[in-house]
C-alpha positions as CSV (number, residue, x, y, z in Angstrom):
1,S,75.5,156.3,85.2
2,G,78.4,158.7,85.4
3,P,82.1,157.9,85.1
4,S,83.7,155.0,87.0
5,A,87.2,154.6,88.3
6,P,89.6,151.8,87.6
7,E,88.9,148.9,90.0
8,S,92.3,149.2,91.6
9,S,91.7,152.9,92.6
10,R,88.1,152.5,93.7
11,P,87.8,153.0,97.5
12,A,85.5,150.7,99.5
13,G,82.4,152.2,101.1
14,A,80.2,155.1,100.0
15,F,81.7,155.9,96.6
16,D,81.2,154.3,93.2
17,A,84.3,156.1,92.2
18,P,86.9,158.5,93.7
19,H,85.5,161.9,94.3
20,A,87.8,164.0,92.2
21,C,88.2,167.2,94.0
22,D,90.9,168.8,91.9
23,A,90.5,171.5,89.2
24,S,90.3,168.9,86.5
25,S,86.8,168.0,87.5
26,S,85.7,171.5,86.6
27,S,87.3,171.4,83.1
28,L,86.1,168.1,81.7
29,D,86.3,167.7,77.9
30,D,83.0,168.3,76.2
31,D,83.2,165.0,74.2
32,G,82.2,161.6,75.5
33,P,79.1,160.3,77.3
34,H,77.4,162.2,80.0
35,D,74.1,162.1,81.8
36,R,71.2,164.4,81.1
37,V,70.5,167.1,83.7
38,C,67.1,168.5,84.8
39,V,67.1,171.4,87.2
40,I,64.5,171.8,89.9
41,V,64.4,175.3,91.5
42,N,62.5,176.2,94.7
43,V,60.8,179.6,94.0
44,R,61.2,180.6,97.7
45,A,65.0,180.4,97.6
46,P,66.9,183.7,97.4
47,G,68.1,184.3,93.8
48,A,65.7,181.7,92.4
49,K,64.2,184.0,89.7
50,T,67.6,185.0,88.4
51,A,68.8,181.4,88.4
52,V,65.8,180.2,86.5
53,K,66.3,182.9,83.8
54,R,69.9,181.9,83.3
55,L,69.2,178.2,83.3
56,K,66.5,178.5,80.7
57,R,69.1,179.8,78.3
58,L,71.1,176.6,78.4
59,H,70.7,174.0,75.7
60,D,69.4,170.5,76.5
61,V,68.6,171.5,80.1
62,E,65.0,171.3,81.4
63,V,64.1,173.6,84.2
64,L,61.2,172.8,86.6
65,V,59.8,175.1,89.3
66,M,59.0,173.8,92.8
67,D,56.2,175.6,94.7
68,S,53.2,174.7,96.8
69,K,50.8,175.0,93.9
70,S,52.5,172.8,91.3
71,Q,53.6,169.7,93.2
72,E,51.3,167.3,91.3
73,R,52.4,168.7,87.9
74,L,56.0,168.5,89.0
75,L,55.5,164.9,90.1
76,R,54.0,163.9,86.8
77,R,56.9,165.4,84.9
78,L,59.4,163.6,87.1
79,E,57.6,160.3,86.3
80,E,58.0,161.1,82.6
81,L,61.6,161.9,82.9
82,L,62.5,158.9,85.0
83,V,60.6,156.5,82.7
84,G,62.2,158.3,79.7
85,S,65.7,157.7,81.2
86,Q,65.0,154.0,81.0
87,G,63.5,154.1,77.5
88,N,61.8,156.7,75.4
89,D,60.2,159.9,76.8
90,A,57.3,161.0,74.7
91,R,57.9,164.6,75.6
92,D,61.4,164.4,74.0
93,E,60.0,163.5,70.6
94,D,59.2,167.1,70.0
95,D,60.2,169.8,72.5
96,G,58.5,172.6,70.6
97,H,61.7,174.2,69.4
98,G,62.3,172.1,66.4
99,R,65.0,169.9,67.9
100,G,63.2,166.6,67.5
101,G,63.7,163.6,69.6
102,R,66.7,162.8,71.8
103,T,68.2,159.4,72.5
104,A,67.3,158.3,76.0
105,R,70.1,158.5,78.5
106,P,70.4,158.4,82.3
107,I,69.2,161.6,84.0
108,R,70.4,163.5,87.1
109,F,68.7,166.3,89.0
110,L,70.2,169.6,90.1
111,A,68.1,171.0,93.0
112,G,68.3,174.7,93.4
113,G,67.5,175.9,96.9
114,G,68.5,175.0,100.5
115,D,68.7,171.7,102.4
116,G,64.9,171.4,102.6
117,T,64.8,171.6,98.8
118,I,67.2,168.6,98.5
119,A,65.1,166.6,100.9
120,A,61.9,167.5,99.1
121,T,63.4,166.7,95.7
122,A,64.6,163.3,97.0
123,S,61.1,162.5,98.3
124,L,59.5,163.5,95.0
125,I,61.9,161.4,93.0
126,A,61.2,158.4,95.3
127,L,57.4,158.9,95.0
128,A,57.7,159.3,91.2
129,C,59.7,156.1,91.0
130,E,57.0,154.3,93.1
131,R,54.1,155.7,90.9
132,A,56.0,154.8,87.7
133,G,56.7,151.2,89.0
134,L,60.5,151.8,88.9
135,A,62.8,149.9,91.3
136,P,64.3,152.0,94.2
137,E,67.8,151.4,92.8
138,L,66.8,153.3,89.6
139,R,66.5,156.6,91.6
140,A,68.3,159.3,89.8
141,P,71.3,161.1,91.4
142,V,70.8,164.5,93.0
143,A,73.2,167.5,93.3
144,P,72.6,170.7,95.2
145,L,72.7,174.2,93.6
146,P,73.2,176.2,96.8
147,L,70.6,179.0,96.6
148,G,69.4,178.8,100.2
149,T,70.8,180.3,103.4
150,G,72.6,177.5,105.2
151,N,73.2,175.1,102.2
152,E,74.7,172.5,104.6
153,L,74.5,169.5,102.2
154,S,76.2,171.5,99.5
155,R,79.0,172.4,101.8
156,I,79.9,168.8,102.6
157,C,79.6,167.3,99.1
158,G,81.9,169.7,97.3
159,W,79.5,172.2,95.7
160,G,80.3,175.1,98.1
161,A,78.3,177.2,100.5
162,L,76.6,179.7,98.2
163,Y,76.1,180.0,94.4
164,A,78.3,183.0,93.4
165,G,77.1,183.6,89.9
166,A,79.6,181.3,88.1
167,P,78.6,180.0,84.6
168,L,75.7,177.6,85.1
169,E,76.7,175.7,82.0
170,R,79.9,174.6,83.7
171,I,78.0,173.5,86.9
172,V,75.5,171.5,84.9
173,R,78.3,169.8,83.0
174,D,80.1,169.0,86.2
175,V,76.9,167.5,87.6
176,S,76.4,165.4,84.5
177,R,79.7,163.7,85.0
178,A,80.2,163.8,88.8
179,Y,81.2,160.8,90.8
180,L,78.5,159.5,93.2
181,A,78.4,159.0,96.9
182,K,75.6,157.4,98.9
183,L,73.5,159.7,101.1
184,D,71.1,158.3,103.7
185,T,67.6,159.6,104.0
186,W,65.5,159.5,107.2
187,T,61.8,159.4,108.1
188,A,60.6,161.3,111.2
189,T,57.2,160.2,112.5
190,M,55.7,162.6,115.0
191,T,52.7,161.9,117.0
192,P,51.3,164.5,119.5
193,N,50.4,163.4,123.0
194,E,47.0,165.0,122.4
195,T,44.7,165.7,119.4
196,R,46.1,169.1,118.6
197,P,47.7,170.5,115.4
198,F,51.4,171.1,114.9
199,G,52.5,174.7,114.9
200,G,54.4,176.8,112.4
201,C,54.6,175.7,108.8
202,F,54.7,172.0,109.6
203,D,51.1,171.2,108.4
204,D,51.9,172.8,105.1
205,V,55.1,171.0,104.5
206,Y,54.7,167.4,105.6
207,D,52.2,164.6,105.1
208,G,49.6,164.0,107.8
209,R,47.7,160.9,108.9
210,R,45.9,159.7,112.0
211,D,46.9,156.8,114.3
212,E,44.5,154.3,115.8
213,S,43.5,156.7,118.6
214,G,42.7,159.4,116.1
215,R,45.7,161.5,116.9
216,R,47.1,163.3,113.8
217,T,50.5,161.9,113.0
218,Q,52.9,163.8,110.8
219,V,55.6,162.2,108.7
220,G,58.5,164.1,107.2
221,K,61.8,163.1,105.5
222,F,65.2,164.6,105.9
223,C,68.7,164.2,104.6
224,C,70.7,166.5,106.9
225,F,69.5,167.0,110.5
226,F,66.6,167.1,113.0
227,S,66.8,169.2,116.2
228,V,64.7,170.5,119.1
229,G,65.8,173.4,121.3
230,F,67.6,176.8,121.0
231,D,68.9,176.4,117.5
232,A,65.5,175.5,116.2
233,A,64.1,178.5,118.1
234,I,66.5,180.8,116.3
235,S,65.5,179.4,112.9
236,H,61.8,179.6,113.8
237,R,62.1,183.3,114.7
238,F,63.8,183.9,111.3
239,T,61.0,181.9,109.5
240,R,58.3,184.0,111.1
241,R,60.3,187.2,110.1
242,R,60.4,186.0,106.5
243,E,56.7,185.3,106.5
244,R,55.9,188.7,107.9
245,D,58.3,190.7,105.7
246,P,59.6,188.7,102.7
247,K,61.5,191.8,101.4
248,S,63.7,191.9,104.4
249,C,64.8,188.3,103.7
250,A,65.3,188.5,100.0
251,T,69.0,187.6,99.8
252,A,71.2,185.1,101.6
253,W,73.3,187.9,103.2
254,Q,70.1,189.5,104.7
255,N,69.1,186.1,106.0
256,K,72.5,185.5,107.6
257,A,72.3,188.9,109.3
258,W,68.9,188.1,110.7
259,Y,70.2,184.7,112.0
260,A,73.1,186.6,113.7
261,Y,70.6,189.0,115.3
262,Y,68.4,186.3,116.6
263,G,71.4,184.3,117.8
264,A,72.6,187.3,119.8
265,A,69.2,187.7,121.3
266,E,69.2,184.1,122.3
267,F,72.7,184.5,123.9
268,V,71.4,187.4,126.0
269,N,67.9,186.1,126.9
270,G,67.8,182.4,126.0
271,G,67.9,179.2,128.0
272,G,65.5,176.6,129.4
273,H,64.4,175.4,126.0
274,L,64.4,171.7,127.1
275,L,63.0,172.3,130.7
276,G,59.4,171.8,131.7
277,E,57.5,174.0,134.1
278,D,58.8,171.9,137.0
279,G,62.4,172.7,136.0
280,K,63.1,169.1,135.0
281,P,64.2,168.1,131.5
282,S,61.2,167.9,129.1
283,V,62.9,165.7,126.5
284,E,63.4,162.0,126.8
285,L,65.9,160.4,124.4
286,R,66.3,156.8,123.3
287,V,68.8,155.6,120.7
288,D,68.4,152.0,119.5
289,G,66.1,151.3,122.4
290,Q,68.6,152.5,125.0
291,R,67.7,155.5,127.2
292,I,70.2,158.4,127.0
293,R,70.4,161.0,129.7
294,V,69.5,164.6,128.7
295,A,71.2,166.8,131.3
296,R,69.5,169.9,132.6
297,D,72.2,172.2,131.2
298,L,71.4,171.2,127.6
299,N,69.3,173.6,125.5
300,S,69.2,171.6,122.3
301,V,69.2,167.9,121.2
302,Q,70.5,167.6,117.6
303,V,70.3,164.5,115.4
304,F,72.8,164.6,112.5
305,N,73.1,162.6,109.3
306,I,75.6,165.1,107.8
307,H,78.0,167.1,110.0
308,S,77.3,170.6,109.0
309,S,74.7,172.9,110.5
310,A,74.2,176.5,111.5
311,D,76.2,177.8,108.6
312,G,78.9,175.2,108.5
313,V,79.4,174.2,112.1
314,D,80.4,170.6,112.9
315,F,78.7,170.1,116.2
316,W,79.9,166.5,116.4
317,G,83.6,167.5,116.0
318,T,84.8,165.1,113.3
319,N,88.3,163.8,114.1
320,R,88.3,165.5,117.5
321,A,88.9,163.3,120.6
322,S,86.0,162.8,123.1
323,V,86.2,164.5,126.5
324,K,85.0,163.4,129.9
325,G,81.2,163.1,130.3
326,E,80.4,162.2,126.7
327,L,80.4,159.2,124.4
328,A,83.8,157.6,124.4
329,D,85.9,157.4,121.3
330,D,85.7,153.6,121.2
331,A,81.9,153.7,121.5
332,F,81.2,155.0,118.0
333,A,82.3,154.5,114.4
334,P,83.7,157.4,112.3
335,P,80.7,159.3,110.9
336,C,79.7,158.8,107.3
337,V,76.7,160.2,105.4
338,G,75.9,156.8,103.9
339,D,76.4,154.4,106.8
340,G,72.8,154.1,108.0
341,M,73.7,155.7,111.3
342,L,72.8,159.0,113.0
343,E,74.9,161.0,115.5
344,V,73.1,162.7,118.4
345,V,74.6,165.6,120.4
346,G,73.5,168.0,123.1
347,T,74.4,171.7,123.0
348,C,74.2,174.1,125.9
349,G,73.6,177.3,123.9
350,V,75.0,180.0,121.7
351,S,78.4,180.0,123.5
352,D,78.8,176.3,122.6
353,L,77.9,177.1,119.0
354,V,80.5,179.9,118.8
355,A,83.2,177.6,120.3
356,A,82.4,174.8,117.8
357,R,82.5,177.3,114.9
358,S,85.9,178.5,116.1
359,G,87.2,174.9,116.3
360,F,87.9,175.1,120.1
361,S,85.4,172.4,121.1
362,H,82.4,170.4,120.0
363,S,79.0,169.7,121.4
364,R,78.4,166.9,123.9
365,R,78.3,163.6,122.0
366,L,75.3,161.6,123.3
367,A,74.9,158.6,121.1
368,Q,75.2,157.0,117.7
369,G,72.6,154.6,116.3
370,R,70.1,153.6,113.7
371,R,66.9,154.6,115.4
372,V,66.3,157.7,117.5
373,E,63.2,158.4,119.7
374,L,62.4,161.7,121.3
375,R,59.5,162.3,123.7
376,T,58.7,165.8,124.7
377,S,56.5,166.8,127.6
378,S,56.2,170.4,126.7
379,S,56.1,172.5,123.5
380,V,59.5,173.2,121.9
381,A,60.8,174.6,118.7
382,A,61.9,172.0,116.2
383,Q,63.5,172.0,112.8
384,M,64.2,169.5,110.0
385,D,66.6,170.4,107.2
386,G,65.9,174.1,107.8
387,E,62.1,173.8,108.0
388,T,60.8,174.9,111.4
389,W,57.7,174.7,113.5
390,V,56.5,174.5,117.1
391,L,56.4,170.9,118.2
392,P,53.7,170.2,120.8
393,P,54.3,167.5,123.5
394,S,54.9,164.6,121.1
395,S,56.6,161.4,120.4
396,V,59.2,161.5,117.5
397,V,60.6,158.4,115.9
398,I,63.4,158.7,113.4
399,T,64.1,155.7,111.2
400,H,66.2,154.9,108.1
401,A,64.3,155.6,104.8
402,G,66.9,154.2,102.3
403,S,69.6,156.1,100.5
404,I,70.0,158.3,97.3
405,P,72.9,158.7,95.0
406,L,74.5,162.1,95.6
407,C,76.7,163.9,93.0
408,V,80.0,164.9,94.4
409,G,81.4,168.3,93.4
410,P,85.0,169.5,92.9
411,G,85.3,171.4,96.2
412,A,86.0,170.3,99.8
413,T,84.0,167.4,101.3
414,R,83.3,166.1,104.7
415,N,82.3,162.6,105.9
416,L,81.4,161.3,102.5
417,R,83.7,158.4,103.6
418,P,84.0,157.5,107.3
419,G,85.6,160.4,109.2
420,L,87.2,161.8,106.0
421,E,87.6,165.5,105.1
422,T,89.1,166.6,101.8
423,S,90.1,169.9,100.4
424,G,89.4,170.8,96.8
425,S,89.8,173.6,94.3
426,G,87.3,175.1,91.9
427,G,84.3,174.7,94.1
428,G,82.0,173.8,91.3
429,G,81.4,177.5,90.6
430,C,80.3,178.2,94.2
431,L,81.6,180.4,96.9
432,R,82.6,179.0,100.3
433,L,81.8,181.5,103.0
């Protein structure tokens, strides 16, 4: 599905074709084959209602809504669409508007929301494929429509940091013909040390099960990042604010202002997030079975699949040389979103975040590997692709969960190929902040 490049110009690695980042990818001719696009919009995202109204005016674009009450209905429709893309979809024989049936063609999904929406969409597509008996390689490609606050995945794959009101018809057309990259997905299995519930919104977001000892184990999937510590604490404070007063968090700009406020409060009063009552580190880290030291001065351990977090910050420092006291340059491969590897860093606090944002430094590189284990001996704030909760003393195991095809936009990209950053024009109708 989607266009392919001549074999001589096709790069090895993540792409099935070069990721055209010039303006021409935003002005493709309307003739010729292109994939069908279905849009899934998270109703909690800022601007979701306006986006849904505009999308429903488009011809040949189905719009589905994602909320906590309609997941089963959404899943059934995804099954129909995925099966239909391989043959005939009964729903397409008569769409209720007198347009009759449509010839089956490959389908792509445009996910409107933040990073959590992308991960949820990927999980639902995988589950729909499983229920429909489709092979994993038939998973449909996904593209982000950045309606959330951070929109980190959208930043690194060429669709910009925030939807700015550009014509949705053009964005849908770009998605229908975009080149594809491979994006890893990851499973985080969390088992509390005692039989006690997880805090925050975790129980409402992720699947629960019990292990042999009766402890409730939670399993979640992510595409972008997992972290414990001060950055998750800032996000969790914002999440609680949004739950208490949704009107004060109705736009992306309001949300950014609240993040700045809580970040400033953390800078003044924060610290000790990864220390137990005895003053010793409360987090034990292992990567590929090897124990990694977590120093007392660290206030966050962050596990990255993509290198954009906290509104575009590259904590790993792509293409920057390592410094004394961290993982040496010859001890890791250049990061890539589809290489089956995770990068782990430790950050001391808000001052490190500001330095990384300004490009003066990067966080402490701790490890790179395919399996990450975290053991916490005290409660700590945690987040996964922007979803936050309070993690009780627990064991966390992060493993590879396969990969999904990701649509590449016409804007700037980062690490879609090992260590590579590109600049682009057009931005797929999105605004880079």
